[in-house]
KOLGUSE-319979 format. One line per 3 residues: number of its first residue (from 1); their letters; for each residue x, y, z of C-alpha. Coordinates in nm, 3 decimals, always signed. Layout:
N
NUM> a> X:Y:Z ~ ...
***
This chain:
137
1> mkv> -1.068:+7.454:-2.230 ~ -1.216:+7.345:-1.963 ~ -1.402:+7.022:-1.938
4> rrs> -1.650:+6.948:-1.674 ~ -1.686:+6.652:-1.438 ~ -2.015:+6.537:-1.367
7> dds> -1.972:+6.381:-0.964 ~ -2.218:+6.100:-1.063 ~ -1.934:+5.875:-1.248
10> age> -1.757:+5.857:-0.970 ~ -2.008:+5.662:-0.749 ~ -2.025:+5.332:-0.999
13> lin> -2.098:+5.043:-0.889 ~ -2.064:+4.750:-0.970 ~ -2.316:+4.478:-0.963
16> iss> -2.197:+4.148:-0.909 ~ -2.511:+3.932:-0.783 ~ -2.563:+3.712:-1.096
19> lid> -2.187:+3.691:-1.048 ~ -2.216:+3.534:-0.698 ~ -2.549:+3.292:-0.805
22> vmf> -2.293:+3.160:-1.107 ~ -2.038:+3.025:-0.795 ~ -2.331:+2.906:-0.581
25> ili> -2.444:+2.668:-0.858 ~ -2.097:+2.594:-1.010 ~ -2.056:+2.514:-0.549
28> iff> -2.427:+2.346:-0.579 ~ -2.260:+2.099:-0.971 ~ -1.962:+2.013:-0.798
31> mat> -2.102:+1.865:-0.464 ~ -2.332:+1.686:-0.632 ~ -2.138:+1.497:-0.929
34> ttf> -1.889:+1.430:-0.672 ~ -1.863:+1.094:-0.508 ~ -1.766:+1.001:-0.202
37> qre> -1.597:+0.672:-0.121 ~ -1.548:+0.514:+0.191 ~ -1.207:+0.344:+0.266
40> erd> -1.269:+0.043:+0.459 ~ -1.059:+0.032:+0.733 ~ -0.954:-0.179:+1.087
43> lkv> -0.740:-0.017:+1.285 ~ -0.584:-0.347:+1.458 ~ -0.433:-0.419:+1.163
46> nlp> -0.077:-0.254:+1.138 ~ +0.031:-0.261:+0.747 ~ +0.432:-0.335:+0.669
49> esg> +0.511:-0.124:+0.426 ~ +0.708:-0.075:+0.091 ~ +0.956:+0.157:-0.150
52> egq> +0.752:+0.161:-0.427 ~ +0.407:+0.081:-0.562 ~ +0.048:+0.196:-0.612
55> tls> -0.217:+0.195:-0.280 ~ -0.543:-0.046:-0.450 ~ -0.803:+0.035:-0.193
58> dap> -0.863:+0.311:-0.420 ~ -0.964:+0.107:-0.723 ~ -1.367:+0.091:-0.772
61> rvl> -1.530:-0.249:-0.633 ~ -1.292:-0.394:-0.416 ~ -1.410:-0.596:-0.139
64> vin> -1.070:-0.602:+0.131 ~ -0.989:-0.891:+0.407 ~ -0.838:-0.838:+0.707
67> vre> -0.555:-1.048:+0.851 ~ -0.549:-0.981:+1.210 ~ -0.265:-1.047:+1.459
70> dgs> -0.382:-1.269:+1.602 ~ -0.487:-1.442:+1.282 ~ -0.869:-1.340:+1.274
73> yym> -1.012:-1.261:+0.965 ~ -1.260:-0.905:+0.968 ~ -1.419:-0.828:+0.639
76> agk> -1.766:-0.630:+0.579 ~ -1.777:-0.530:+0.910 ~ -1.773:-0.798:+1.107
79> tls> -1.539:-1.110:+1.185 ~ -1.559:-1.406:+1.026 ~ -1.412:-1.769:+1.065
82> aee> -1.255:-1.903:+0.699 ~ -1.545:-2.079:+0.601 ~ -1.786:-1.780:+0.662
85> mna> -1.540:-1.598:+0.482 ~ -1.490:-1.850:+0.234 ~ -1.853:-1.799:+0.173
88> eir> -1.901:-1.440:+0.144 ~ -1.580:-1.411:-0.074 ~ -1.835:-1.626:-0.291
91> rsl> -2.170:-1.458:-0.220 ~ -1.991:-1.195:-0.368 ~ -1.879:-1.361:-0.629
94> kqa> -2.237:-1.441:-0.791 ~ -2.343:-1.038:-0.739 ~ -2.044:-0.979:-0.906
97> pdq> -1.787:-1.189:-1.134 ~ -1.541:-0.955:-1.182 ~ -1.484:-0.876:-0.816
100> kvl> -1.149:-0.761:-0.687 ~ -1.003:-0.858:-0.351 ~ -0.753:-0.693:-0.117
103> vrg> -0.569:-0.890:+0.187 ~ -0.455:-0.681:+0.406 ~ -0.216:-0.862:+0.668
106> dkr> -0.101:-0.755:+0.978 ~ +0.262:-0.711:+0.967 ~ +0.275:-0.943:+1.278
109> alh> +0.071:-1.179:+1.170 ~ +0.142:-1.538:+1.039 ~ +0.216:-1.596:+0.688
112> ghv> -0.056:-1.900:+0.714 ~ -0.278:-1.697:+0.786 ~ -0.252:-1.434:+0.450
115> ata> -0.133:-1.766:+0.231 ~ -0.478:-1.889:+0.402 ~ -0.709:-1.532:+0.279
118> vsm> -0.519:-1.562:-0.067 ~ -0.557:-1.960:-0.113 ~ -0.943:-1.924:-0.080
121> cka> -0.992:-1.595:-0.305 ~ -0.842:-1.775:-0.584 ~ -1.065:-2.115:-0.522
124> agv> -1.350:-1.918:-0.533 ~ -1.294:-1.786:-0.822 ~ -1.198:-1.433:-0.776
127> hea> -0.899:-1.315:-1.080 ~ -0.762:-1.033:-0.898 ~ -0.675:-1.091:-0.510
130> nig> -0.388:-0.875:-0.397 ~ -0.212:-0.781:-0.088 ~ -0.159:-0.431:+0.117
133> yql> +0.043:-0.310:+0.193 ~ +0.157:+0.052:+0.301 ~ +0.439:+0.316:+0.143
136> pr> +0.727:+0.441:+0.358 ~ +0.586:+0.867:+0.474
***
C-alpha cells in the first residue's frame, strides 16, 4: 500500500520569537541585578608581592589609603597630609562604625609611613586595618 505525503509538512518552521523575548528579559534582569564596584587605585603605588592570601579590595565598604613612595598619603581621590587623613578616617567612622581600612603602601615607601597610616587607623578606632599586597602572576 502506498502512503502519500503532503508537501506542506516538509516546510514547517519553529517560531522562536517567544524564546528570544525570554532571553532579552533574562539579559535585562541580570544587568539590573549586577552590582558594579569601582576599585580605588593609585597608579603611582607599586605594591609588593606575597605568595599566598586573598585580595582585600573586594570586601564591601573598604576605605583605601595609598602610601606613595615619597611618603604622601592618597585617599578618596586626593592627596592628604597625616592630620587631614586622620580627620577623614574619623569622619568615615562616624558614618560607619564597622569601617574597614586597606593601607596600600608602595614597596619603595619607608615602613614608617605605612606604620603611621596603620597606627592612625587604630587610634581613630578602626577595628580592621589591613595592609595590601599584590599576588605574583
